[in-house]
VOFI-413791 format. One record per residue (C-alpha): residue number from 1; residue in one letter; x, y, z. Coordinates in Angstrom, 2 decimals, decimal comma. Each point is the difference from the previous one (the first is absolute). Example, Ala and Ser with C-alpha at 12.3 -4.5 7.8 and 13.67 -1.06 7.14 Angstrom:
PT   num   residuo        c1        c2        c3
PT     1         a     12,30     -4,50      7,80
PT     2         s      1,37      3,44     -0,66
//
This chain:
PT   num   residuo        c1        c2        c3
PT     1         m     25,80     -4,05    -15,20
PT     2         a     -1,69      0,04      2,98
PT     3         e     -3,31     -0,99      0,23
PT     4         v     -3,35      1,08      1,60
PT     5         r     -3,51     -0,07     -0,11
PT     6         i     -2,82      2,49     -0,27
PT     7         s     -3,49     -0,32      0,19
PT     8         s     -3,00      1,97     -2,07
PT     9         d     -2,24     -0,66      2,88
PT    10         v      1,51      1,47      3,32
PT    11         l     -1,31     -1,51      2,88
PT    12         s     -2,38      2,62      1,55
PT    13         a     -1,37      0,71      3,61
PT    14         a      2,61      2,62      0,86
PT    15         a     -1,21     -0,87      3,94
PT    16         h      1,68     -3,29     -0,87
PT    17         s      3,39      1,17     -1,72
PT    18         h      2,21     -1,52      2,64
PT    19         i     -1,61     -4,06     -0,71
PT    20         r      3,04     -1,86     -1,09
PT    21         g     -1,49     -3,15      0,77
PT    22         l     -1,90     -2,59      2,46
PT    23         g      3,26      0,26      2,27
PT    24         l      0,18     -3,73      0,48
PT    25         d      2,89     -2,19      0,84
PT    26         k      1,81     -2,69     -1,97
PT    27         d     -2,12     -2,36      1,39
PT    28         g     -3,32      1,55     -0,66
PT    29         k     -0,52      1,99      3,33
PT    30         a     -0,90      3,49      0,59
PT    31         k      2,04      2,08      1,59
PT    32         k     -1,39      2,22      2,92
PT    33         i      1,10      3,22     -2,31
PT    34         g      1,21     -0,47     -3,55
PT    35         g     -0,48      0,89     -3,86
PT    36         g     -1,80      2,94      1,59
PT    37         l     -2,55     -1,45      1,45
PT    38         v     -0,79     -1,02      3,48
PT    39         g     -1,98     -2,28      2,09
PT    40         q     -2,56     -2,40     -2,01
PT    41         e      2,31     -2,97      0,40
PT    42         e     -2,37     -2,30     -0,94
PT    43         a     -1,86      1,49     -3,00
PT    44         r      3,70      0,69     -1,38
PT    45         e      0,81     -3,20      0,45
PT    46         a     -2,90     -1,27     -1,97
PT    47         a      0,71      2,59     -2,73
PT    48         g      3,56     -1,09     -0,34
PT    49         i     -1,13     -3,79     -0,61
PT    50         v     -2,21      1,50     -3,02
PT    51         v      2,41      1,38     -1,33
PT    52         k      1,97     -3,10     -0,04
PT    53         m     -3,23     -1,43     -1,71
PT    54         i      0,42      2,70     -2,68
PT    55         k      3,36     -0,41     -0,71
PT    56         y     -0,50     -4,13     -0,18
PT    57         g     -3,36      0,90     -2,07
PT    58         r     -1,97     -1,74      2,26
PT    59         l     -2,98      3,00      0,29
PT    60         a     -1,26     -0,50     -3,16
PT    61         g     -3,95      0,47      0,29
PT    62         k      0,10      1,61      3,44
PT    63         g      0,15      3,11      1,33
PT    64         i      0,88      1,43      3,85
PT    65         l     -2,01      2,13      2,50
PT    66         l      1,06      2,09      2,57
PT    67         a     -2,64      0,14      2,57
PT    68         g      0,19      2,15      3,15
PT    69         p     -1,26      3,25      1,90
PT    70         p      1,26      3,41     -1,37
PT    71         g      3,14      1,01      0,30
PT    72         t      1,94     -3,59      0,44
PT    73         g      2,16     -0,09     -2,83
PT    74         k     -1,74     -1,18     -2,57
PT    75         t      1,28      2,56     -2,91
PT    76         a      3,60     -0,18      1,13
PT    77         i     -0,28     -4,04     -0,42
PT    78         a     -1,42     -0,23     -2,95
PT    79         i      3,15      2,60     -1,64
PT    80         a      2,65     -2,21      2,27
PT    81         i     -1,21     -3,35     -2,06
PT    82         a      0,83      2,30     -3,21
PT    83         r      3,41      1,00      1,33
PT    84         e      1,06     -3,51      0,81
PT    85         l     -1,07     -1,13     -3,49
PT    86         g      2,63      2,35     -1,58
PT    87         e      0,49      3,92      0,24
PT    88         d     -1,49      0,44     -3,96
PT    89         t     -3,32     -2,07      0,83
PT    90         p     -2,88      2,05     -0,89
PT    91         f     -2,33      0,97      2,95
PT    92         v     -3,29      1,34     -0,48
PT    93         a     -2,35      1,15      2,87
PT    94         l     -3,60      0,83     -0,91
PT    95         n     -2,94      0,63      2,45
PT    96         a     -3,00     -1,86     -0,66
PT    97         s     -1,53      3,30     -0,62
PT    98         e      2,00      1,19     -2,53
PT    99         v     -1,67     -3,01     -2,38
PT   100         y     -3,36      1,81     -0,46
PT   101         s      1,13      2,78     -2,38
PT   102         l     -2,28      1,91     -1,56
PT   103         e      2,33      0,12     -3,25
PT   104         k      0,73     -3,86     -0,18
PT   105         k     -1,74     -3,39      0,44
PT   106         k      0,72     -1,67      3,28
PT   107         t      1,41     -3,10     -2,25
PT   108         e      2,39      3,10     -1,92
PT   109         v      1,27      1,12      3,20
PT   110         l      0,89     -3,26      1,37
PT   111         m      1,37     -1,33     -3,17
PT   112         q      2,38      3,16     -0,18
PT   113         a      1,05     -0,30      3,54
PT   114         l      0,69     -4,00     -0,36
PT   115         r      2,28      1,12     -3,19
PT   116         r      1,95      2,50      1,71
PT   117         a      0,99     -2,78      2,71
PT   118         i      1,51     -1,86     -2,67
PT   119         g      3,58      1,11     -1,14
PT   120         v      2,30     -0,74     -2,59
PT   121         r      3,59     -0,01      0,31
PT   122         v      2,35      1,10     -2,74
PT   123         r      3,47      0,68      0,07
PT   124         e      1,26      3,59     -1,65
PT   125         t      2,85      1,61      0,09
PT   126         r     -0,94      3,92      1,13
PT   127         r      2,03      3,31      0,96
PT   128         v     -0,59      0,06      3,78
PT   129         l      1,26      2,47      2,62
PT   130         e      1,30     -1,28      3,29
PT   131         g      0,99      1,00      2,98
PT   132         v     -0,49      1,10      3,83
PT   133         v     -2,03      2,77      0,99
PT   134         t      2,06      2,71      1,53
PT   135         e     -2,52      2,94     -0,85
PT   136         i     -4,15      0,16     -0,93
PT   137         k     -1,68      2,90      0,07
PT   138         y     -3,47     -0,11     -1,71
PT   139         l     -1,23      2,88     -1,53
PT   140         r     -3,35      1,50     -0,02
PT   141         k     -2,30      2,40     -1,35
PT   142         r     -3,87      1,45     -0,27
PT   143         s     -2,65     -1,03     -2,15
PT   144         v     -2,60      2,14     -0,98
PT   145         w     -1,95     -2,96      0,59
PT   146         s      0,65     -0,87      3,63
PT   147         p      0,95      2,68      2,98
PT   148         y      2,54     -2,66      1,07
PT   149         p      3,59     -0,34     -1,84
PT   150         q      0,40     -3,00     -2,43
PT   151         i      3,28     -2,03     -0,18
PT   152         a      1,88      1,82     -3,30
PT   153         g      2,94     -2,29      0,18
PT   154         v      3,37     -1,22      2,20
PT   155         k      3,22      1,26      0,02
PT   156         l      2,19     -3,02      0,71
PT   157         t      4,31     -0,92      0,93
PT   158         l      0,73     -3,38     -0,69
PT   159         e      3,77     -1,36      0,97
PT   160         t      1,66     -3,01     -0,56
PT   161         k      3,60     -0,94      1,08
PT   162         d      1,28      1,48     -3,34
PT   163         d     -2,55      2,43     -1,20
PT   164         s     -2,84      3,01      1,22
PT   165         m     -2,47      1,36     -2,08
PT   166         s     -2,36      2,93      0,65
PT   167         f     -3,24      0,32     -2,16
PT   168         s     -3,95      0,72      0,26
PT   169         a     -2,20     -2,33     -0,93
PT   170         p     -3,93     -0,01     -0,89
PT   171         p     -3,37      0,06      2,25
PT   172         e     -0,14     -3,85     -0,87
PT   173         v      3,44     -0,94      1,35
PT   174         a     -1,18      2,40      3,38
PT   175         v     -3,10     -1,92      0,40
PT   176         q      1,70     -3,29     -0,21
PT   177         l      2,65      0,86      2,76
PT   178         l     -2,32      1,24      2,27
PT   179         r     -2,17     -2,77     -0,55
PT   180         l      3,10     -2,53      0,63
PT   181         g      1,25      2,06      2,93
PT   182         v      3,18      0,55     -1,20
PT   183         k      2,48      2,09      2,02
PT   184         k      3,74      1,11      0,13
PT   185         g      2,05     -3,00      0,00
PT   186         d     -2,43     -2,15     -1,44
PT   187         v      1,95     -1,55     -3,22
PT   188         i     -2,75      0,17     -3,36
PT   189         i     -0,11     -0,39     -3,67
PT   190         i     -1,96      2,10     -2,44
PT   191         d     -0,53     -1,58     -3,69
PT   192         a      0,96      3,39     -2,09
PT   193         e     -2,34     -1,14     -2,42
PT   194         t     -3,25     -0,98      1,88
PT   195         l      0,82      1,75      3,42
PT   196         d     -0,90     -3,12      1,63
PT   197         v      1,18      0,49      3,79
PT   198         r      1,32     -2,81      2,14
PT   199         k      1,39     -0,08      3,33
PT   200         v      2,95     -2,33      0,69
PT   201         g      0,63      0,31      3,59
PT   202         r      1,69      2,27      2,67
PT   203         a      3,64      0,55     -0,71
PT   204         k      2,77     -1,46      2,16
PT   205         g      2,85      1,84      1,52
PT   206         r     -1,66      3,66     -0,52
PT   207         g     -0,73      1,10      3,32
PT   208         t     -3,76     -0,47     -0,51
PT   209         k     -2,53     -0,53      2,82
PT   210         l     -0,58     -3,58      0,21
PT   211         y     -2,91     -1,58      2,18
PT   212         d      0,36     -2,74      2,46
PT   213         i     -2,84     -1,78     -1,84
PT   214         d      0,34     -1,93     -3,32
PT   215         i     -1,94      2,95     -2,37
PT   216         t      2,49      0,69     -2,63
PT   217         e      2,62     -2,59     -1,74
PT   218         e      3,78      1,52      0,06
PT   219         v      1,42     -0,22     -3,25
PT   220         e      3,54      0,89     -1,32
PT   221         i      0,68      3,36     -1,37
PT   222         p     -0,08     -0,32     -3,72
PT   223         s      3,26      0,48     -2,07
PT   224         g      0,95      1,78     -3,60
PT   225         s     -1,91      2,70     -1,24
PT   226         v     -3,57      1,47      0,74
PT   227         e     -1,43     -0,25     -3,33
PT   228         k      0,94     -3,84     -1,14
PT   229         t     -1,79     -2,48     -2,81
PT   230         k     -1,00     -3,36      2,29
PT   231         d     -2,07     -3,45     -0,96
PT   232         i     -3,53      0,81      1,46
PT   233         l     -2,24     -2,45      0,79
PT   234         r     -2,99      1,98     -0,82
PT   235         t     -3,88     -1,26      0,93
PT   236         f     -2,76      1,18     -1,84
PT   237         t     -3,70     -1,11      0,28
PT   238         l     -2,42     -1,19     -2,13
PT   239         h     -2,24      2,67      0,53
PT   240         d      2,91      2,30     -0,98
PT   241         i      0,62     -1,89     -3,36
PT   242         d     -3,92     -0,03     -0,29
PT   243         l      0,25      3,63      0,19
PT   244         s      2,68      0,70     -2,21
PT   245         i     -1,99     -1,77     -3,14
PT   246         a     -3,00      1,56      0,93
PT   247         a      1,39      3,36     -0,53
PT   248         q      1,80     -1,31     -2,76
PT   249         r     -3,10     -0,97     -1,69
PT   250         a     -1,81      3,02      1,36
PT   251         v      2,33      2,37     -1,83
PT   252         f     -0,17     -2,08     -3,19
PT   253         t     -3,66      0,27     -0,29
PT   254         g      0,06      3,87      1,00
PT   255         l     -2,07     -0,77      3,39
PT   256         l      2,48      0,82      2,68
PT   257         a     -0,65      3,69     -0,12
PT   258         l     -3,93     -0,99      0,16
PT   259         f     -0,01     -2,26      2,62
PT   260         g      2,90      1,34      2,56
PT   261         g      0,58     -1,81      3,02
PT   262         e      0,37     -3,90      0,83
PT   263         k     -3,06     -1,64     -1,02
PT   264         e     -1,14     -3,96     -0,29
PT   265         i      2,12     -2,15     -1,88
PT   266         s     -1,00     -2,20     -2,65
PT   267         d      0,54     -3,55      0,40
PT   268         e      1,64      0,20     -3,48
PT   269         v      2,64      2,17      1,21
PT   270         r      0,49     -2,18      2,60
PT   271         r      0,34     -2,94     -1,81
PT   272         k      3,05      1,68     -2,20
PT   273         t      1,48      0,45      3,92
PT   274         d     -0,01     -3,31      0,47
PT   275         e      1,17     -1,22     -3,18
PT   276         i      3,05      2,60     -0,07
PT   277         v      0,88     -1,12      3,64
PT   278         k     -0,31     -3,71     -0,95
PT   279         n      2,48      0,53     -2,80
PT   280         w      2,41      1,86      2,14
PT   281         i      0,15     -2,84      2,15
PT   282         e      0,46     -2,93     -2,51
PT   283         e      2,79      2,20     -1,44
PT   284         k      1,37      0,28      3,57
PT   285         k     -0,08      3,86      0,11
PT   286         a     -2,14      0,10      2,76
PT   287         e     -1,48     -1,89      3,13
PT   288         l     -3,74      0,55      1,68
PT   289         v      0,04      1,12      3,48
PT   290         p     -3,21     -0,64      1,60
PT   291         g     -0,87      2,79      3,00
PT   292         v     -2,13      0,98      2,25
PT   293         l     -3,62      1,45     -0,12
PT   294         f     -1,04      1,18      3,69
PT   295         i     -4,00      0,51      0,69
PT   296         d     -0,45      1,68      2,77
PT   297         d     -3,61      0,37      1,59
PT   298         a     -0,91     -3,08     -1,86
PT   299         h     -3,31     -0,64      1,99
PT   300         l     -1,23      2,79     -2,21
PT   301         l      0,20     -1,95     -3,42
PT   302         d     -3,15     -1,27     -1,40
PT   303         l     -0,73     -3,83     -1,33
PT   304         e      0,91      0,78     -3,54
PT   305         v      3,41      1,65      0,85
PT   306         y      0,28     -3,26      2,30
PT   307         s     -0,71     -2,15     -2,81
PT   308         f      2,67      1,91     -2,35
PT   309         i      2,40     -0,27      2,65
PT   310         t     -0,14     -3,72      0,47
PT   311         k      0,21     -0,44     -4,14
PT   312         a      3,22      2,06      0,10
PT   313         m      1,62     -2,12      2,97
PT   314         e     -0,28     -3,13     -2,67
PT   315         s      1,88      2,14     -2,52
PT   316         d      3,28     -1,14     -1,25
PT   317         f      1,30      3,32      0,33
PT   318         a     -1,73      1,20      2,89
PT   319         p      1,88      2,08      2,64
PT   320         i     -0,28     -0,68      3,44
PT   321         i     -3,21      1,19      1,24
PT   322         i     -0,35      1,66      3,83
PT   323         l     -3,30      0,93      1,55
PT   324         a     -0,08      1,92      3,53
PT   325         t     -2,86      0,74      1,95
PT   326         n     -0,83      0,96      3,91
PT   327         r     -3,41     -1,72     -0,51
PT   328         g     -1,61     -3,11      1,90
PT   329         m     -3,56     -1,37     -0,61
PT   330         t     -1,65      2,64     -2,52
PT   331         k     -2,14     -0,12     -2,81
PT   332         i      1,67     -0,83     -3,73
PT   333         r     -0,51      3,83     -1,68
PT   334         g     -3,63     -0,28     -2,03
PT   335         t     -1,38     -2,66      1,77
PT   336         d     -1,31     -1,34      3,27
PT   337         i      2,52     -3,06      0,43
PT   338         e      1,68      0,44      3,23
PT   339         s      3,71     -1,46     -0,77
PT   340         p      3,53      0,19      2,09
PT   341         h      1,75      2,95     -1,11
PT   342         g     -3,34      1,08     -2,09
PT   343         m      1,37     -2,34     -2,78
PT   344         p     -1,16     -3,08     -2,00
PT   345         r      1,21     -3,37      1,80
PT   346         d      0,89     -1,57     -3,60
PT   347         l      2,87      2,83     -0,02
PT   348         l      1,02     -0,20      3,68
PT   349         d      0,52     -3,53     -0,72
PT   350         r      2,58      0,94     -2,63
PT   351         l      1,80      2,46      2,26
PT   352         l      2,87     -0,49      2,59
PT   353         i     -1,55      2,09      2,79
PT   354         i      2,78      1,61      2,35
PT   355         p     -1,19      1,66      2,91
PT   356         t      1,47      3,27      1,65
PT   357         r     -0,25      1,20      3,72
PT   358         p      0,00      3,17      1,91
PT   359         y      3,37      1,23      1,04
PT   360         t      1,45     -0,10      3,18
PT   361         t      1,07      2,97      1,61
PT   362         d      3,83     -0,97     -0,46
PT   363         e     -0,83     -0,30     -3,61
PT   364         i     -2,01      3,19     -0,33
PT   365         r      3,07      1,88      1,58
PT   366         e      2,29     -1,31     -2,35
PT   367         i     -2,04      0,51     -3,17
PT   368         i     -0,19      3,42      1,19
PT   369         r      3,40      0,31      0,45
PT   370         i      0,72     -1,16     -3,70
PT   371         r     -2,53      2,15     -1,57
PT   372         s      1,42      3,23      1,71
PT   373         e      3,55     -0,83     -1,23
PT   374         e     -1,18     -0,68     -3,17
PT   375         q     -1,78      2,98     -0,31
PT   376         e      2,91      2,26      2,12
PT   377         i     -2,19      0,99      2,53
PT   378         p      2,00      0,05      3,67
PT   379         l     -1,63     -1,08      2,88
PT   380         s      0,66      0,49      3,53
PT   381         q     -0,32     -3,22      2,11
PT   382         d     -2,96      1,47      1,78
PT   383         a     -1,67      1,02     -3,55
PT   384         l      0,67     -3,87     -1,07
PT   385         e     -1,85     -1,05      2,90
PT   386         e     -2,83      2,50     -0,36
PT   387         l     -0,72     -1,47     -3,30
PT   388         t      0,68     -3,74      1,08
PT   389         k     -2,95      0,67      2,13
PT   390         l     -2,09      1,57     -2,33
PT   391         g      0,62     -2,96     -2,31
PT   392         s     -0,84     -2,60      2,61
PT   393         t     -3,63      1,82      1,26
PT   394         h     -0,93      1,29     -3,36
PT   395         s      1,82     -1,28     -3,06
PT   396         l      3,11     -0,58     -1,51
PT   397         r     -0,60      2,59     -3,45
PT   398         y     -1,44      2,73      2,72
PT   399         a      3,47     -0,23      1,54
PT   400         l      1,29      0,35     -3,41
PT   401         q     -1,92      2,54     -1,22
PT   402         l      1,09      2,18      3,16
PT   403         l      3,60     -0,16     -1,19
PT   404         e      0,10      2,92     -2,67
PT   405         p     -2,28      2,38      1,96
PT   406         s      2,12     -0,74      3,30
PT   407         r      2,91      1,35     -2,30
PT   408         i     -1,52      3,05     -1,06
PT   409         i     -1,02      0,86      3,56
PT   410         a      3,40     -0,29      1,18
PT   411         e      1,65      2,08     -3,15
PT   412         s     -2,75      2,52      1,23
PT   413         q      1,68      0,13      3,54
PT   414         g      3,63     -0,25     -1,46
PT   415         r      0,61     -3,19      0,74
PT   416         i      1,62     -2,59     -2,53
PT   417         k     -1,20     -3,23      2,54
PT   418         v     -3,13     -0,55      0,39
PT   419         e     -0,96     -0,19      3,60
PT   420         k     -2,81     -1,40      1,95
PT   421         q     -2,21      2,95      0,45
PT   422         d      0,44      0,45     -3,63
PT   423         v     -1,85     -3,60     -0,37
PT   424         e     -2,74      1,00      2,41
PT   425         a     -0,53      3,43     -1,75
PT   426         a     -0,38     -1,85     -3,48
PT   427         s     -2,36     -2,54      2,13
PT   428         k     -2,44      2,89      0,64
PT   429         l     -0,30      1,16     -3,38
PT   430         f     -0,45     -3,15     -1,92
PT   431         a     -2,39     -2,28      1,03
PT   432         d      0,25     -4,07     -0,47
PT   433         i     -3,14     -2,01     -1,01
PT   434         k     -1,21     -0,77      3,62
PT   435         t      0,20      3,63      1,14
PT   436         s     -1,61      0,91     -3,49
PT   437         v     -3,09     -2,18      0,59
PT   438         k     -0,42      1,36      3,37
PT   439         l     -0,01      3,57     -1,24
PT   440         l     -2,68     -1,10     -2,39
PT   441         e     -2,13     -1,73      2,72
PT   442         k      0,43      3,46      2,06
PT   443         y     -1,05      2,34     -3,06
PT   444         r     -2,33     -2,14     -1,80
PT   445         d     -2,97      2,36      0,23
PT   446         l      1,93      2,28     -1,52
PT   447         m      1,20     -2,27     -2,92
PT   448         l     -1,89      0,24     -2,99
PT   449         y     -1,45     -3,36     -1,69
//
């Protein structure tokens, strides 16, 4: 039987769904465009060395800090590192502000994130649906709670070399397909029992559109039946198992109905999980898969959290911890101590710091082109140049944010392709940060304080 990997912790960040790796050649040198990434060659090469250190087991006790201006690809590089480590490597993205929850202690939020970033790979035989997507139609319905249509499911047709099957799938499948950016011509696998979806790549020889940039991998069209049995390398996370054990105990004690929802998990439950996983590994039924915990805006953390992270790095079962910041010299949160990036120096000493730089005009143009093709927004050359100019004079993020408004304006004029005038109209309606600040200054006497 064939074998496939499915992860229970799908890589998030739909805006970065095109990223497949760091885009390095066999010598570790970054291609100008590779793996879905553009530019940042030095940072990508440094990340490539980090990946080798991780694979050789030489990153113990250390973490990574991505430091650079906003919109310079820090999140993209973190995702690319996870991709390089394996397609089922757990990737957990956390903004530093999420640590300060009203429902959970800071240490509990971090502990859950850490355990979500550690996978347990188990081999199972599963029933799956596999094939090329030849038809895909999302079903929507109106809700009494919202004026906007909600995803109600999806109608799919999958084909192999020997078979074809049409069926309807529930909302949880539709949401995954949207998040993964699945389109006609993509080869996908759906676990028939858990409904986990995996996008394998773009089918060869089906007349599908393939771009001249290295975004999506071409794969062979599957053979045999659409519905089949396969050996699955299924990756759970320690947190998945924690929740399962906690839920079983809650039902047993009659507390689940009373305390529904995900709350703090006891140390006893986590010790039980660790014991189970240890037995699986000893019996060779499973293997541990250290993942990536990415914390953005890390300068917003405080001394207690930094201390927790430092201790976590020294653990035998710690994930790879990647922090990101766009700050220079600033005060550590809750103190009057100024420090580089707003972080304690003893933590900085444990971090491999990878700087990112602003993109060049040519890189901005290529990133916009990749994103427009990924979102299926046709751009004229003049529209691409106008967005590139806005990306250079304002910010790359601002230019990317104008893609969808520009498409809507073009469609309202009966055009499929976005033209320069559509981009100009969108830029007049939506302000960037600099323009917004100027407007606030102009009308500050009218603003409420």
